[in-house]
C-alpha positions, -999 to +999 in steps of 0.1 A: -324-172+429-359-186+430-385-183+457-382-204+489-389-241+483-400-267+509-391-304+506-418-329+497-400-358+513-374-362+541-357-391+558-329-404+579-307-430+561-288-455+582-253-455+566-237-478+592-211-472+620-240-459+641-245-429+617-279-418+603-278-392+575-306-366+571-318-362+535-346-343+517-360-339+482-378-309+467-390-297+434-405-320+408-405-358+418-403-366+380-377-339+373-340-342+365-322-356+396-296-333+412-276-336+444-264-306+465-231-313+483-226-287+511-193-272+522-175-271+555-167-299+562-196-298+587-216-268+575-248-288+568-273-280+540-293-248+541-328-239+527-312-213+503-294-241+485-327-253+471-333-220+454-306-224+427-328-249+409-359-246+387-385-266+408-405-275+378-376-292+361-354-306+389-358-332+416-333-317+441-317-339+468-299-323+497-283-341+526-263-333+558-230-350+558-220-372+588-218-355+621-235-322+612-268-305+605-296-329+613-275-361+609-267-381+640-247-385+661-237-348+660-200-338+661-207-311+687-211-339+712-175-348+724-186-384+728-192-387+690-165-409+675-151-394+643-131-425+632-158-434+607-161-399+594-138-395+564-140-384+528-145-420+516-172-427+542-191-396+528-186-408+492-201-442+502-230-424+519-237-404+487-238-436+467-260-453+493-284-424+491-285-425+453-295-462+455-320-456+483-338-429+462-338-451+431-317-426+410-296-438+381-276-407+374-277-372+389-262-338+384-238-327+412-237-292+426-216-278+454-188-254+464-158-250+486-154-283+505-184-295+487-165-293+454-138-315+468-163-341+480-183-342+448-151-345+427-140-375+448-174-390+443-175-383+405-140-397+399-150-429+417-184-432+402-183-413+369-211-435+354-235-421+380-229-384+372-247-365+344-233-330+349-213-310+375-217-273+385-191-261+410-186-227+427-155-217+447-134-247+435-112-265+460-095-299+459-083-298+496-047-305+487-024-300+517-009-270+499-044-255+498-049-262+535-016-246+543-025-215+523-058-211+541-044-215+576-009-201+572-001-185+538-030-161+536-019-148+571+004-124+553-027-104+544-041-106+580-010-107+602-027-095+634-056-120+631-033-148+621-011-142+651-041-145+673-052-177+655-018-193+657-014-185+694-036-215+702-012-237+682+022-234+698+050-237+672+028-225+643+055-201+632+080-230+630+058-252+609+035-271+634+004-285+617-022-259+628-052-280+618-038-309+638-033-287+668-069-275+666-081-310+661-066-319+694-081-289+711-116-297+698-112-332+714-101-318+747-121-330+778-125-295+791-155-278+774-140-243+779-109-254+759-131-267+731-152-236+730-122-213+730-106-232+701-139-230+682-141-193+687-105-187+676-110-208+645-142-190+635-126-156+641-098-166+617-122-178+590-143-147+594-111-126+590-103-142+557-138-134+545-139-099+560-131-082+527-162-098+511-186-092+540-172-056+547-173-066+584-211-067+583-215-104+591-196-133+606-204-163+585-186-187+609-188-170+643-225-162+640-237-198+637-256-214+666-232-229+692-238-266+684-234-260+647-202-239+652-187-266+674-195-294+649-181-273+620-148-265+636-143-300+649-150-316+615-129-290+596-099-296+619-105-334+617-106-334+579-078-309+572-054-325+597-057-357+577-054-340+543-090-352+537-076-387+533-067-378+497-033-384+481-018-350+474-032-337+441-051-369+432-083-351+422-064-331+396-043-361+384-074-382+379-096-355+364-095-374+331-121-397+347-145-368+343-140-366+306-174-368+289-192-352+319-201-316+311-190-292+339-192-255+348-167-240+373-175-206+387-148-189+408-141-154+421-109-138+412-107-122+446-111-155+466-085-151+493-093-185+510-092-206+478-072-188+451-081-191+415-052-213+405-069-245+417-100-238+395-076-231+366-057-264+371-089-284+373-103-267+342-070-275+323-071-312+335-108-318+328-117-317+291-152-304+285-153-282+315-160-244+313-144-220+337-162-187+345-141-162+365-161-136+383-139-105+385-153-089+416-162-120+436-145-138+464-151-172+482-187-164+491-195-157+454-221-130+456-250-122+432-230-123+400-215-157+408-249-171+419-263-159+385-237-179+366-246-210+387-283-206+382-278-202+344-256-233+342-282-253+361-310-240+339-289-250+308-284-285+321-321-289+332-331-302+297-301-324+291 
């Protein structure tokens, strides 16, 4: 990864429904436009995301999706209404931001939830996308959600039992994400905070083999960021991300002609490799790179593949 990079321009874009989205640009103002689409939902963009790009050749755009990061209103505030916070609202925000910045076409880069969102955008606006680079591929099918919050529990039975305890009926098929969505909307702050802690503990358990227990990527976030992340995750996943089941794979033919690189760890417990494989098979012109010793967080080898792909696309 390249040295730290500071933005040369920032702003707050009014996207309607009372929402203002934070955005920033860095690198070369005359460079190839690229949009970074962060994960979560609700993680917000981080300074390290700028460092995948050659600052001399790219004009890098980052933004915080509705309700998180520096965007307002913030989902950590229980008074923030999430009715206008859906996948398709975010797709519209991305297109509004593109127009605001005067960009004709841009490269899209993201991972995890970010890959779902950028695929939804690219399939709706393929004429606005020059290339795509994805790490940790997901399409947020209900089957993928069920795996992450139920199926993978067979590898972490103790931790899953603790996670499911907050969602009565989980063992008999209750929608765990929906149960947590209700808890994060509870009027009692203590209930919201307990649900947030339980959700983060589960997410950290799924990643524990990658971090070797040395870090808690979810639980170690600042309190407001953690509250917003869990509330938005539960909100999106309890609605299946407002996507027809499997639609991003069925309509992957809309990406034909757009060069793409998919980087995925074979040891990804939270988002197994089969989704990346299915997308690669459905998207002609895509390249799938499987990193043998990587998981969902990727690691140095996966980041190296991402950087090399971005470097290769910089001159196209």
